[in-house]
HTML snippet that shows the backbone in 3Dmol.js (N, CA, C, O; Angstrom):
<script src="https://3Dmol.org/build/3Dmol-min.js"></script>
<div id="view" style="width:600px;height:400px;position:relative"></div>
<script>
const pdb = `
ATOM      1  N   UNK A   1     -13.452  42.462 -23.290  1.00  0.00           N
ATOM      2  CA  UNK A   1     -12.491  41.772 -22.294  1.00  0.00           C
ATOM      3  C   UNK A   1     -10.700  41.548 -23.195  1.00  0.00           C
ATOM      4  O   UNK A   1     -10.507  40.478 -23.773  1.00  0.00           O
ATOM      5  N   UNK A   2     -10.249  41.982 -23.197  1.00  0.00           N
ATOM      6  CA  UNK A   2      -8.673  42.620 -23.506  1.00  0.00           C
ATOM      7  C   UNK A   2      -7.958  40.830 -23.280  1.00  0.00           C
ATOM      8  O   UNK A   2      -8.039  40.066 -22.319  1.00  0.00           O
ATOM      9  N   UNK A   3      -7.305  40.681 -24.593  1.00  0.00           N
ATOM     10  CA  UNK A   3      -6.354  39.486 -24.503  1.00  0.00           C
ATOM     11  C   UNK A   3      -5.058  39.564 -23.170  1.00  0.00           C
ATOM     12  O   UNK A   3      -4.967  40.666 -22.628  1.00  0.00           O
ATOM     13  N   UNK A   4      -4.404  38.804 -22.824  1.00  0.00           N
ATOM     14  CA  UNK A   4      -3.282  39.275 -22.145  1.00  0.00           C
ATOM     15  C   UNK A   4      -2.215  38.247 -22.693  1.00  0.00           C
ATOM     16  O   UNK A   4      -2.855  37.524 -23.457  1.00  0.00           O
ATOM     17  N   UNK A   5      -0.746  37.781 -22.673  1.00  0.00           N
ATOM     18  CA  UNK A   5      -0.009  37.721 -22.701  1.00  0.00           C
ATOM     19  C   UNK A   5       0.495  36.227 -22.048  1.00  0.00           C
ATOM     20  O   UNK A   5       1.169  35.309 -22.514  1.00  0.00           O
ATOM     21  N   UNK A   6      -0.046  36.407 -20.982  1.00  0.00           N
ATOM     22  CA  UNK A   6      -0.131  35.734 -19.701  1.00  0.00           C
ATOM     23  C   UNK A   6      -0.595  35.589 -18.148  1.00  0.00           C
ATOM     24  O   UNK A   6      -1.211  36.589 -17.778  1.00  0.00           O
ATOM     25  N   UNK A   7      -0.466  34.712 -17.273  1.00  0.00           N
ATOM     26  CA  UNK A   7      -1.477  35.408 -15.693  1.00  0.00           C
ATOM     27  C   UNK A   7      -0.433  35.963 -15.116  1.00  0.00           C
ATOM     28  O   UNK A   7      -0.564  36.313 -13.943  1.00  0.00           O
ATOM     29  N   UNK A   8       1.047  36.209 -15.902  1.00  0.00           N
ATOM     30  CA  UNK A   8       1.410  37.092 -15.008  1.00  0.00           C
ATOM     31  C   UNK A   8       1.882  38.613 -15.424  1.00  0.00           C
ATOM     32  O   UNK A   8       2.872  39.233 -15.035  1.00  0.00           O
ATOM     33  N   UNK A   9       0.715  39.062 -16.463  1.00  0.00           N
ATOM     34  CA  UNK A   9       0.913  40.649 -17.191  1.00  0.00           C
ATOM     35  C   UNK A   9      -0.071  41.177 -16.325  1.00  0.00           C
ATOM     36  O   UNK A   9      -1.216  40.742 -16.206  1.00  0.00           O
ATOM     37  N   UNK A  10       0.305  41.898 -15.874  1.00  0.00           N
ATOM     38  CA  UNK A  10      -0.384  42.719 -15.376  1.00  0.00           C
ATOM     39  C   UNK A  10      -0.308  44.478 -16.587  1.00  0.00           C
ATOM     40  O   UNK A  10       0.663  45.233 -16.537  1.00  0.00           O
ATOM     41  N   UNK A  11      -0.983  44.619 -17.099  1.00  0.00           N
ATOM     42  CA  UNK A  11      -0.310  46.809 -17.827  1.00  0.00           C
ATOM     43  C   UNK A  11      -0.124  47.386 -16.822  1.00  0.00           C
ATOM     44  O   UNK A  11      -0.408  47.128 -15.652  1.00  0.00           O
ATOM     45  N   UNK A  12       0.338  48.140 -17.267  1.00  0.00           N
ATOM     46  CA  UNK A  12       0.685  49.520 -16.715  1.00  0.00           C
ATOM     47  C   UNK A  12      -0.328  50.542 -16.025  1.00  0.00           C
ATOM     48  O   UNK A  12       0.037  51.032 -14.957  1.00  0.00           O
ATOM     49  N   UNK A  13      -1.249  50.810 -16.411  1.00  0.00           N
ATOM     50  CA  UNK A  13      -1.897  51.731 -16.094  1.00  0.00           C
ATOM     51  C   UNK A  13      -2.733  51.057 -14.808  1.00  0.00           C
ATOM     52  O   UNK A  13      -2.803  51.675 -13.745  1.00  0.00           O
ATOM     53  N   UNK A  14      -3.401  49.663 -14.991  1.00  0.00           N
ATOM     54  CA  UNK A  14      -3.335  48.538 -13.892  1.00  0.00           C
ATOM     55  C   UNK A  14      -2.753  48.741 -12.965  1.00  0.00           C
ATOM     56  O   UNK A  14      -3.426  49.060 -11.985  1.00  0.00           O
ATOM     57  N   UNK A  15      -1.060  48.653 -12.780  1.00  0.00           N
ATOM     58  CA  UNK A  15       0.145  48.589 -12.082  1.00  0.00           C
ATOM     59  C   UNK A  15       0.120  49.433 -10.568  1.00  0.00           C
ATOM     60  O   UNK A  15       0.138  49.277  -9.347  1.00  0.00           O
ATOM     61  N   UNK A  16       0.041  50.815 -12.067  1.00  0.00           N
ATOM     62  CA  UNK A  16      -0.077  52.110 -11.669  1.00  0.00           C
ATOM     63  C   UNK A  16      -1.353  51.913 -10.712  1.00  0.00           C
ATOM     64  O   UNK A  16      -0.834  51.627  -9.633  1.00  0.00           O
ATOM     65  N   UNK A  17      -2.608  51.913 -10.549  1.00  0.00           N
ATOM     66  CA  UNK A  17      -3.616  51.781  -9.597  1.00  0.00           C
ATOM     67  C   UNK A  17      -3.315  50.514  -8.580  1.00  0.00           C
ATOM     68  O   UNK A  17      -3.457  50.487  -7.357  1.00  0.00           O
ATOM     69  N   UNK A  18      -2.985  49.766  -9.218  1.00  0.00           N
ATOM     70  CA  UNK A  18      -3.183  49.520  -7.637  1.00  0.00           C
ATOM     71  C   UNK A  18      -1.366  49.541  -6.747  1.00  0.00           C
ATOM     72  O   UNK A  18      -1.162  49.042  -5.640  1.00  0.00           O
ATOM     73  N   UNK A  19      -0.804  49.910  -7.200  1.00  0.00           N
ATOM     74  CA  UNK A  19       0.470  50.586  -6.540  1.00  0.00           C
ATOM     75  C   UNK A  19      -0.058  51.853  -5.122  1.00  0.00           C
ATOM     76  O   UNK A  19      -0.025  51.823  -3.892  1.00  0.00           O
ATOM     77  N   UNK A  20      -0.704  53.282  -6.613  1.00  0.00           N
ATOM     78  CA  UNK A  20      -1.289  53.847  -5.698  1.00  0.00           C
ATOM     79  C   UNK A  20      -2.607  53.092  -4.213  1.00  0.00           C
ATOM     80  O   UNK A  20      -2.569  53.228  -2.990  1.00  0.00           O
ATOM     81  N   UNK A  21      -3.397  52.494  -4.934  1.00  0.00           N
ATOM     82  CA  UNK A  21      -4.448  51.661  -3.629  1.00  0.00           C
ATOM     83  C   UNK A  21      -3.428  51.001  -2.818  1.00  0.00           C
ATOM     84  O   UNK A  21      -3.353  51.835  -1.915  1.00  0.00           O
ATOM     85  N   UNK A  22      -2.789  50.307  -2.579  1.00  0.00           N
ATOM     86  CA  UNK A  22      -1.219  50.028  -2.109  1.00  0.00           C
ATOM     87  C   UNK A  22      -0.498  51.733  -0.881  1.00  0.00           C
ATOM     88  O   UNK A  22      -0.675  52.263   0.216  1.00  0.00           O
ATOM     89  N   UNK A  23      -0.041  51.804  -1.594  1.00  0.00           N
ATOM     90  CA  UNK A  23       0.579  53.193  -0.542  1.00  0.00           C
ATOM     91  C   UNK A  23      -0.732  53.916  -0.015  1.00  0.00           C
ATOM     92  O   UNK A  23      -0.605  54.174   1.182  1.00  0.00           O
ATOM     93  N   UNK A  24      -2.133  54.384  -0.613  1.00  0.00           N
ATOM     94  CA  UNK A  24      -2.887  55.222   0.233  1.00  0.00           C
ATOM     95  C   UNK A  24      -3.793  54.339   1.582  1.00  0.00           C
ATOM     96  O   UNK A  24      -4.310  54.808   2.596  1.00  0.00           O
ATOM     97  N   UNK A  25      -3.728  53.138   1.170  1.00  0.00           N
ATOM     98  CA  UNK A  25      -4.057  51.428   2.379  1.00  0.00           C
ATOM     99  C   UNK A  25      -2.924  52.108   2.916  1.00  0.00           C
ATOM    100  O   UNK A  25      -3.358  53.260   2.890  1.00  0.00           O
ATOM    101  N   UNK A  26      -1.483  52.213   3.501  1.00  0.00           N
ATOM    102  CA  UNK A  26      -0.326  51.776   4.735  1.00  0.00           C
ATOM    103  C   UNK A  26      -0.342  53.209   4.965  1.00  0.00           C
ATOM    104  O   UNK A  26      -0.450  53.624   6.119  1.00  0.00           O
ATOM    105  N   UNK A  27      -0.231  54.126   3.839  1.00  0.00           N
ATOM    106  CA  UNK A  27      -0.399  55.760   5.141  1.00  0.00           C
ATOM    107  C   UNK A  27      -2.044  56.001   5.695  1.00  0.00           C
ATOM    108  O   UNK A  27      -2.462  56.977   6.318  1.00  0.00           O
ATOM    109  N   UNK A  28      -2.688  54.984   5.326  1.00  0.00           N
ATOM    110  CA  UNK A  28      -4.142  55.503   5.785  1.00  0.00           C
ATOM    111  C   UNK A  28      -3.910  54.646   7.499  1.00  0.00           C
ATOM    112  O   UNK A  28      -4.593  54.948   8.478  1.00  0.00           O
ATOM    113  N   UNK A  29      -2.672  53.445   7.512  1.00  0.00           N
ATOM    114  CA  UNK A  29      -3.089  52.464   8.654  1.00  0.00           C
ATOM    115  C   UNK A  29      -2.157  53.311   9.454  1.00  0.00           C
ATOM    116  O   UNK A  29      -1.219  53.973   9.009  1.00  0.00           O
ATOM    117  N   UNK A  30      -2.778  53.134  11.448  1.00  0.00           N
ATOM    118  CA  UNK A  30      -2.334  53.708  12.031  1.00  0.00           C
ATOM    119  C   UNK A  30      -1.247  52.815  12.722  1.00  0.00           C
ATOM    120  O   UNK A  30      -1.240  51.659  12.300  1.00  0.00           O
ATOM    121  N   UNK A  31      -0.193  53.148  13.837  1.00  0.00           N
ATOM    122  CA  UNK A  31       1.114  52.920  13.979  1.00  0.00           C
ATOM    123  C   UNK A  31       0.744  51.334  15.158  1.00  0.00           C
ATOM    124  O   UNK A  31       1.574  50.444  15.341  1.00  0.00           O
ATOM    125  N   UNK A  32      -0.370  51.353  15.659  1.00  0.00           N
ATOM    126  CA  UNK A  32      -0.776  50.066  15.772  1.00  0.00           C
ATOM    127  C   UNK A  32      -1.115  48.624  14.752  1.00  0.00           C
ATOM    128  O   UNK A  32      -0.833  47.444  14.962  1.00  0.00           O
ATOM    129  N   UNK A  33      -2.021  49.448  13.279  1.00  0.00           N
ATOM    130  CA  UNK A  33      -2.270  48.682  12.705  1.00  0.00           C
ATOM    131  C   UNK A  33      -1.031  47.616  12.051  1.00  0.00           C
ATOM    132  O   UNK A  33      -0.842  46.405  11.936  1.00  0.00           O
ATOM    133  N   UNK A  34      -0.394  48.803  11.742  1.00  0.00           N
ATOM    134  CA  UNK A  34       1.154  48.415  11.458  1.00  0.00           C
ATOM    135  C   UNK A  34       1.327  47.638  11.823  1.00  0.00           C
ATOM    136  O   UNK A  34       1.135  46.520  11.346  1.00  0.00           O
ATOM    137  N   UNK A  35       1.977  48.074  13.312  1.00  0.00           N
ATOM    138  CA  UNK A  35       2.025  46.303  13.950  1.00  0.00           C
ATOM    139  C   UNK A  35       1.762  45.685  13.888  1.00  0.00           C
ATOM    140  O   UNK A  35       2.396  44.798  13.316  1.00  0.00           O
ATOM    141  N   UNK A  36       0.977  45.552  14.223  1.00  0.00           N
ATOM    142  CA  UNK A  36      -0.020  44.132  13.985  1.00  0.00           C
ATOM    143  C   UNK A  36       0.318  43.175  12.359  1.00  0.00           C
ATOM    144  O   UNK A  36       0.230  41.981  12.071  1.00  0.00           O
ATOM    145  N   UNK A  37       0.657  44.213  11.706  1.00  0.00           N
ATOM    146  CA  UNK A  37       0.528  43.469  10.357  1.00  0.00           C
ATOM    147  C   UNK A  37       2.009  43.076  10.161  1.00  0.00           C
ATOM    148  O   UNK A  37       2.352  42.188   9.381  1.00  0.00           O
ATOM    149  N   UNK A  38       3.102  43.993  11.127  1.00  0.00           N
ATOM    150  CA  UNK A  38       4.033  43.465  10.968  1.00  0.00           C
ATOM    151  C   UNK A  38       4.101  42.527  12.143  1.00  0.00           C
ATOM    152  O   UNK A  38       5.213  42.715  12.637  1.00  0.00           O
ATOM    153  N   UNK A  39       3.480  41.639  12.812  1.00  0.00           N
ATOM    154  CA  UNK A  39       3.255  41.476  13.419  1.00  0.00           C
ATOM    155  C   UNK A  39       2.523  40.046  12.892  1.00  0.00           C
ATOM    156  O   UNK A  39       2.961  39.185  13.655  1.00  0.00           O
ATOM    157  N   UNK A  40       1.815  39.557  12.152  1.00  0.00           N
ATOM    158  CA  UNK A  40       0.800  38.988  11.437  1.00  0.00           C
ATOM    159  C   UNK A  40       2.113  38.297  10.602  1.00  0.00           C
ATOM    160  O   UNK A  40       2.346  37.089  10.637  1.00  0.00           O
ATOM    161  N   UNK A  41       3.238  39.662   9.556  1.00  0.00           N
ATOM    162  CA  UNK A  41       4.010  38.953   9.433  1.00  0.00           C
ATOM    163  C   UNK A  41       5.160  38.031   9.399  1.00  0.00           C
ATOM    164  O   UNK A  41       5.623  37.364   8.475  1.00  0.00           O
ATOM    165  N   UNK A  42       5.513  38.160  10.655  1.00  0.00           N
ATOM    166  CA  UNK A  42       6.764  37.748  10.911  1.00  0.00           C
ATOM    167  C   UNK A  42       5.875  36.382  11.884  1.00  0.00           C
ATOM    168  O   UNK A  42       6.718  35.499  12.038  1.00  0.00           O
ATOM    169  N   UNK A  43       4.470  35.928  12.578  1.00  0.00           N
ATOM    170  CA  UNK A  43       4.906  34.724  12.509  1.00  0.00           C
ATOM    171  C   UNK A  43       3.820  33.587  11.881  1.00  0.00           C
ATOM    172  O   UNK A  43       3.335  32.518  12.252  1.00  0.00           O
ATOM    173  N   UNK A  44       3.736  34.470  10.710  1.00  0.00           N
ATOM    174  CA  UNK A  44       3.435  33.637   9.434  1.00  0.00           C
ATOM    175  C   UNK A  44       4.822  32.286   8.603  1.00  0.00           C
ATOM    176  O   UNK A  44       4.891  31.093   8.305  1.00  0.00           O
ATOM    177  N   UNK A  45       5.879  33.860   8.562  1.00  0.00           N
ATOM    178  CA  UNK A  45       7.241  33.516   8.127  1.00  0.00           C
ATOM    179  C   UNK A  45       7.766  32.620   9.628  1.00  0.00           C
ATOM    180  O   UNK A  45       7.988  31.635   8.923  1.00  0.00           O
ATOM    181  N   UNK A  46       8.050  32.247  10.694  1.00  0.00           N
ATOM    182  CA  UNK A  46       8.657  31.574  11.599  1.00  0.00           C
ATOM    183  C   UNK A  46       7.020  30.475  11.324  1.00  0.00           C
ATOM    184  O   UNK A  46       7.164  29.275  11.557  1.00  0.00           O
ATOM    185  N   UNK A  47       6.140  30.774  11.032  1.00  0.00           N
ATOM    186  CA  UNK A  47       5.119  28.835  10.906  1.00  0.00           C
ATOM    187  C   UNK A  47       5.748  28.449   9.586  1.00  0.00           C
ATOM    188  O   UNK A  47       6.371  27.388   9.559  1.00  0.00           O
ATOM    189  N   UNK A  48       5.670  29.097   8.609  1.00  0.00           N
ATOM    190  CA  UNK A  48       5.743  28.816   7.382  1.00  0.00           C
ATOM    191  C   UNK A  48       7.385  27.944   7.677  1.00  0.00           C
ATOM    192  O   UNK A  48       7.298  26.721   7.568  1.00  0.00           O
ATOM    193  N   UNK A  49       8.159  28.245   7.868  1.00  0.00           N
ATOM    194  CA  UNK A  49       9.687  27.746   7.945  1.00  0.00           C
ATOM    195  C   UNK A  49       9.951  26.817   8.685  1.00  0.00           C
ATOM    196  O   UNK A  49      10.837  26.001   8.431  1.00  0.00           O
ATOM    197  N   UNK A  50       8.980  26.782  10.072  1.00  0.00           N
ATOM    198  CA  UNK A  50       8.665  25.830  11.245  1.00  0.00           C
ATOM    199  C   UNK A  50       8.453  24.344  10.718  1.00  0.00           C
ATOM    200  O   UNK A  50       9.034  23.336  11.119  1.00  0.00           O
ATOM    201  N   UNK A  51       7.177  24.476   9.408  1.00  0.00           N
ATOM    202  CA  UNK A  51       6.600  23.772   8.844  1.00  0.00           C
ATOM    203  C   UNK A  51       7.491  23.323   8.089  1.00  0.00           C
ATOM    204  O   UNK A  51       7.084  22.169   7.952  1.00  0.00           O
ATOM    205  N   UNK A  52       8.785  23.419   7.259  1.00  0.00           N
ATOM    206  CA  UNK A  52       9.199  23.421   6.024  1.00  0.00           C
ATOM    207  C   UNK A  52      10.042  22.521   7.063  1.00  0.00           C
ATOM    208  O   UNK A  52      10.286  21.389   6.647  1.00  0.00           O
ATOM    209  N   UNK A  53      10.607  22.892   8.557  1.00  0.00           N
ATOM    210  CA  UNK A  53      12.058  22.418   8.810  1.00  0.00           C
ATOM    211  C   UNK A  53      11.815  20.748   9.055  1.00  0.00           C
ATOM    212  O   UNK A  53      12.503  19.777   8.741  1.00  0.00           O
ATOM    213  N   UNK A  54       9.796  20.942  10.156  1.00  0.00           N
ATOM    214  CA  UNK A  54       9.311  19.638  10.422  1.00  0.00           C
ATOM    215  C   UNK A  54       9.062  18.659   9.399  1.00  0.00           C
ATOM    216  O   UNK A  54       8.696  17.556   9.806  1.00  0.00           O
ATOM    217  N   UNK A  55       9.188  18.833   8.096  1.00  0.00           N
ATOM    218  CA  UNK A  55       8.687  17.922   6.168  1.00  0.00           C
ATOM    219  C   UNK A  55      10.255  17.981   6.328  1.00  0.00           C
ATOM    220  O   UNK A  55      10.771  16.923   6.690  1.00  0.00           O
ATOM    221  N   UNK A  56      11.120  19.093   6.107  1.00  0.00           N
ATOM    222  CA  UNK A  56      12.663  18.269   6.008  1.00  0.00           C
ATOM    223  C   UNK A  56      13.035  16.974   7.434  1.00  0.00           C
ATOM    224  O   UNK A  56      13.645  15.918   7.259  1.00  0.00           O
ATOM    225  N   UNK A  57      12.567  17.379   8.518  1.00  0.00           N
ATOM    226  CA  UNK A  57      12.676  16.178   9.500  1.00  0.00           C
ATOM    227  C   UNK A  57      12.194  15.155   9.170  1.00  0.00           C
ATOM    228  O   UNK A  57      12.772  14.141   9.559  1.00  0.00           O
ATOM    229  N   UNK A  58      11.227  15.035   8.516  1.00  0.00           N
ATOM    230  CA  UNK A  58      10.198  13.903   8.624  1.00  0.00           C
ATOM    231  C   UNK A  58      11.037  13.310   7.310  1.00  0.00           C
ATOM    232  O   UNK A  58      11.378  12.132   7.426  1.00  0.00           O
ATOM    233  N   UNK A  59      11.383  13.934   6.167  1.00  0.00           N
ATOM    234  CA  UNK A  59      11.999  12.912   4.902  1.00  0.00           C
ATOM    235  C   UNK A  59      13.179  13.039   5.141  1.00  0.00           C
ATOM    236  O   UNK A  59      13.569  13.074   3.975  1.00  0.00           O
ATOM    237  N   UNK A  60      14.198  13.153   5.814  1.00  0.00           N
ATOM    238  CA  UNK A  60      15.182  13.307   6.690  1.00  0.00           C
ATOM    239  C   UNK A  60      15.427  11.703   7.622  1.00  0.00           C
ATOM    240  O   UNK A  60      16.480  11.069   7.550  1.00  0.00           O
ATOM    241  N   UNK A  61      14.118  11.227   8.537  1.00  0.00           N
ATOM    242  CA  UNK A  61      13.990  10.350   9.531  1.00  0.00           C
ATOM    243  C   UNK A  61      13.622   9.347   8.458  1.00  0.00           C
ATOM    244  O   UNK A  61      13.963   8.221   8.819  1.00  0.00           O
ATOM    245  N   UNK A  62      12.909   9.362   6.986  1.00  0.00           N
ATOM    246  CA  UNK A  62      12.428   8.221   6.474  1.00  0.00           C
ATOM    247  C   UNK A  62      13.705   7.775   5.406  1.00  0.00           C
ATOM    248  O   UNK A  62      14.132   6.654   5.130  1.00  0.00           O
ATOM    249  N   UNK A  63      13.998   8.715   5.076  1.00  0.00           N
ATOM    250  CA  UNK A  63      15.750   8.271   4.102  1.00  0.00           C
ATOM    251  C   UNK A  63      16.702   7.822   5.151  1.00  0.00           C
ATOM    252  O   UNK A  63      17.509   6.927   4.900  1.00  0.00           O
ATOM    253  N   UNK A  64      16.654   8.340   6.195  1.00  0.00           N
ATOM    254  CA  UNK A  64      17.715   7.773   7.174  1.00  0.00           C
ATOM    255  C   UNK A  64      17.210   6.119   7.489  1.00  0.00           C
ATOM    256  O   UNK A  64      18.188   5.382   7.356  1.00  0.00           O
ATOM    257  N   UNK A  65      15.947   5.344   7.871  1.00  0.00           N
ATOM    258  CA  UNK A  65      15.842   4.980   7.985  1.00  0.00           C
ATOM    259  C   UNK A  65      15.507   3.100   6.715  1.00  0.00           C
ATOM    260  O   UNK A  65      15.419   1.872   6.744  1.00  0.00           O
ATOM    261  N   UNK A  66      15.482   3.899   6.148  1.00  0.00           N
ATOM    262  CA  UNK A  66      15.890   3.401   4.868  1.00  0.00           C
ATOM    263  C   UNK A  66      17.826   3.080   4.198  1.00  0.00           C
ATOM    264  O   UNK A  66      18.297   2.104   3.614  1.00  0.00           O
ATOM    265  N   UNK A  67      18.421   4.292   4.605  1.00  0.00           N
ATOM    266  CA  UNK A  67      19.877   3.762   4.510  1.00  0.00           C
ATOM    267  C   UNK A  67      20.581   3.347   5.435  1.00  0.00           C
ATOM    268  O   UNK A  67      21.717   2.877   5.385  1.00  0.00           O
ATOM    269  N   UNK A  68      19.645   3.583   6.645  1.00  0.00           N
ATOM    270  CA  UNK A  68      20.672   2.498   7.563  1.00  0.00           C
ATOM    271  C   UNK A  68      19.891   1.043   7.792  1.00  0.00           C
ATOM    272  O   UNK A  68      20.456   0.250   8.545  1.00  0.00           O
ATOM    273  N   UNK A  69      18.560   0.623   7.158  1.00  0.00           N
ATOM    274  CA  UNK A  69      18.691  -0.540   6.373  1.00  0.00           C
ATOM    275  C   UNK A  69      19.356  -0.974   5.730  1.00  0.00           C
ATOM    276  O   UNK A  69      20.077  -1.865   6.177  1.00  0.00           O
ATOM    277  N   UNK A  70      19.437  -0.690   4.737  1.00  0.00           N
ATOM    278  CA  UNK A  70      20.469  -1.022   3.340  1.00  0.00           C
ATOM    279  C   UNK A  70      21.779  -1.508   4.150  1.00  0.00           C
ATOM    280  O   UNK A  70      22.193  -2.666   4.208  1.00  0.00           O
ATOM    281  N   UNK A  71      22.401  -0.243   4.830  1.00  0.00           N
ATOM    282  CA  UNK A  71      23.349  -0.307   5.006  1.00  0.00           C
ATOM    283  C   UNK A  71      23.656  -2.271   6.685  1.00  0.00           C
ATOM    284  O   UNK A  71      24.336  -3.297   6.710  1.00  0.00           O
ATOM    285  N   UNK A  72      22.949  -1.800   7.322  1.00  0.00           N
ATOM    286  CA  UNK A  72      22.148  -3.150   8.037  1.00  0.00           C
ATOM    287  C   UNK A  72      22.504  -4.403   7.288  1.00  0.00           C
ATOM    288  O   UNK A  72      23.531  -5.053   7.484  1.00  0.00           O
ATOM    289  N   UNK A  73      21.363  -4.747   6.224  1.00  0.00           N
ATOM    290  CA  UNK A  73      22.100  -5.771   4.730  1.00  0.00           C
ATOM    291  C   UNK A  73      23.524  -5.314   4.533  1.00  0.00           C
ATOM    292  O   UNK A  73      24.287  -6.028   5.184  1.00  0.00           O
ATOM    293  N   UNK A  74      24.173  -4.316   3.821  1.00  0.00           N
ATOM    294  CA  UNK A  74      25.697  -4.342   3.456  1.00  0.00           C
ATOM    295  C   UNK A  74      26.175  -5.216   4.131  1.00  0.00           C
ATOM    296  O   UNK A  74      26.533  -6.295   3.659  1.00  0.00           O
ATOM    297  N   UNK A  75      26.316  -4.703   6.111  1.00  0.00           N
ATOM    298  CA  UNK A  75      27.224  -5.281   6.586  1.00  0.00           C
ATOM    299  C   UNK A  75      26.562  -6.977   7.219  1.00  0.00           C
ATOM    300  O   UNK A  75      27.430  -7.817   7.457  1.00  0.00           O
ATOM    301  N   UNK A  76      25.544  -7.254   7.379  1.00  0.00           N
ATOM    302  CA  UNK A  76      25.422  -8.547   7.400  1.00  0.00           C
ATOM    303  C   UNK A  76      25.524  -9.632   6.616  1.00  0.00           C
ATOM    304  O   UNK A  76      25.251 -10.724   7.114  1.00  0.00           O
ATOM    305  N   UNK A  77      25.812  -9.573   5.654  1.00  0.00           N
ATOM    306  CA  UNK A  77      26.498 -10.246   4.160  1.00  0.00           C
ATOM    307  C   UNK A  77      28.442  -9.772   4.428  1.00  0.00           C
ATOM    308  O   UNK A  77      29.345 -10.582   4.637  1.00  0.00           O
ATOM    309  N   UNK A  78      28.558  -8.422   4.336  1.00  0.00           N
ATOM    310  CA  UNK A  78      30.006  -8.551   4.589  1.00  0.00           C
ATOM    311  C   UNK A  78      30.708  -9.483   5.904  1.00  0.00           C
ATOM    312  O   UNK A  78      31.711 -10.177   5.734  1.00  0.00           O
ATOM    313  N   UNK A  79      29.984  -9.359   7.235  1.00  0.00           N
ATOM    314  CA  UNK A  79      30.557 -10.011   7.816  1.00  0.00           C
ATOM    315  C   UNK A  79      30.224 -11.820   8.013  1.00  0.00           C
ATOM    316  O   UNK A  79      31.091 -12.434   8.634  1.00  0.00           O
ATOM    317  N   UNK A  80      29.198 -12.501   7.578  1.00  0.00           N
ATOM    318  CA  UNK A  80      28.782 -13.054   6.922  1.00  0.00           C
ATOM    319  C   UNK A  80      29.584 -13.992   5.930  1.00  0.00           C
ATOM    320  O   UNK A  80      29.629 -15.193   6.197  1.00  0.00           O
ATOM    321  N   UNK A  81      30.288 -13.457   4.680  1.00  0.00           N
ATOM    322  CA  UNK A  81      31.260 -13.389   3.770  1.00  0.00           C
ATOM    323  C   UNK A  81      32.396 -13.585   4.662  1.00  0.00           C
ATOM    324  O   UNK A  81      32.929 -14.694   4.699  1.00  0.00           O
ATOM    325  N   UNK A  82      32.842 -12.589   5.415  1.00  0.00           N
ATOM    326  CA  UNK A  82      34.190 -12.503   6.043  1.00  0.00           C
ATOM    327  C   UNK A  82      34.202 -14.089   7.441  1.00  0.00           C
ATOM    328  O   UNK A  82      35.081 -14.492   8.203  1.00  0.00           O
ATOM    329  N   UNK A  83      33.208 -14.406   7.256  1.00  0.00           N
ATOM    330  CA  UNK A  83      33.022 -16.324   8.535  1.00  0.00           C
ATOM    331  C   UNK A  83      33.086 -17.283   7.814  1.00  0.00           C
ATOM    332  O   UNK A  83      33.621 -18.324   8.198  1.00  0.00           O
ATOM    333  N   UNK A  84      32.507 -17.134   6.495  1.00  0.00           N
ATOM    334  CA  UNK A  84      32.352 -18.201   5.898  1.00  0.00           C
ATOM    335  C   UNK A  84      34.424 -18.559   4.498  1.00  0.00           C
ATOM    336  O   UNK A  84      34.919 -19.615   4.104  1.00  0.00           O
ATOM    337  N   UNK A  85      34.851 -17.171   4.299  1.00  0.00           N
ATOM    338  CA  UNK A  85      35.849 -17.310   4.478  1.00  0.00           C
ATOM    339  C   UNK A  85      36.664 -17.511   4.994  1.00  0.00           C
ATOM    340  O   UNK A  85      37.640 -17.981   4.410  1.00  0.00           O
ATOM    341  N   UNK A  86      36.684 -17.298   6.149  1.00  0.00           N
ATOM    342  CA  UNK A  86      37.509 -17.379   7.274  1.00  0.00           C
ATOM    343  C   UNK A  86      37.467 -19.070   7.366  1.00  0.00           C
ATOM    344  O   UNK A  86      38.527 -19.640   7.108  1.00  0.00           O
ATOM    345  N   UNK A  87      36.703 -19.610   7.598  1.00  0.00           N
ATOM    346  CA  UNK A  87      35.926 -21.250   7.523  1.00  0.00           C
ATOM    347  C   UNK A  87      36.458 -21.959   6.873  1.00  0.00           C
ATOM    348  O   UNK A  87      36.927 -23.067   7.136  1.00  0.00           O
ATOM    349  N   UNK A  88      36.425 -20.995   5.307  1.00  0.00           N
ATOM    350  CA  UNK A  88      36.838 -22.528   4.366  1.00  0.00           C
ATOM    351  C   UNK A  88      38.069 -22.381   3.926  1.00  0.00           C
ATOM    352  O   UNK A  88      38.594 -23.078   3.058  1.00  0.00           O
ATOM    353  N   UNK A  89      38.869 -20.920   4.863  1.00  0.00           N
ATOM    354  CA  UNK A  89      40.157 -21.363   4.263  1.00  0.00           C
ATOM    355  C   UNK A  89      40.923 -22.629   5.927  1.00  0.00           C
ATOM    356  O   UNK A  89      41.911 -23.362   5.954  1.00  0.00           O
ATOM    357  N   UNK A  90      40.021 -22.362   6.848  1.00  0.00           N
ATOM    358  CA  UNK A  90      39.695 -23.465   7.768  1.00  0.00           C
ATOM    359  C   UNK A  90      41.279 -22.846   9.203  1.00  0.00           C
ATOM    360  O   UNK A  90      41.455 -23.484  10.241  1.00  0.00           O
TER     361      UNK A  90
END
`;
const viewer = $3Dmol.createViewer("view");
viewer.addModel(pdb, "pdb");
viewer.setStyle({}, {cartoon: {color: "spectrum"}});
viewer.zoomTo();
viewer.render();
</script>
């Protein structure tokens, strides 16, 4: 076993072999198989983007709830202060 500098290192001879295998695999695929692969990639992309959108929506909701709660408290304090000020001035 040879040492490698990091987990992303791929020796150039291995990289060439991998590239050749991939090119051969793609060239051997029928149009139907290529279409299925393209549709699978598009479906995965749509799923992942929708998943992240849903997560962002959830975080937005949570942050909105917290900010809204804080805003309501600040408004209440401001309203109470104004009412007390007016009452104090007579």
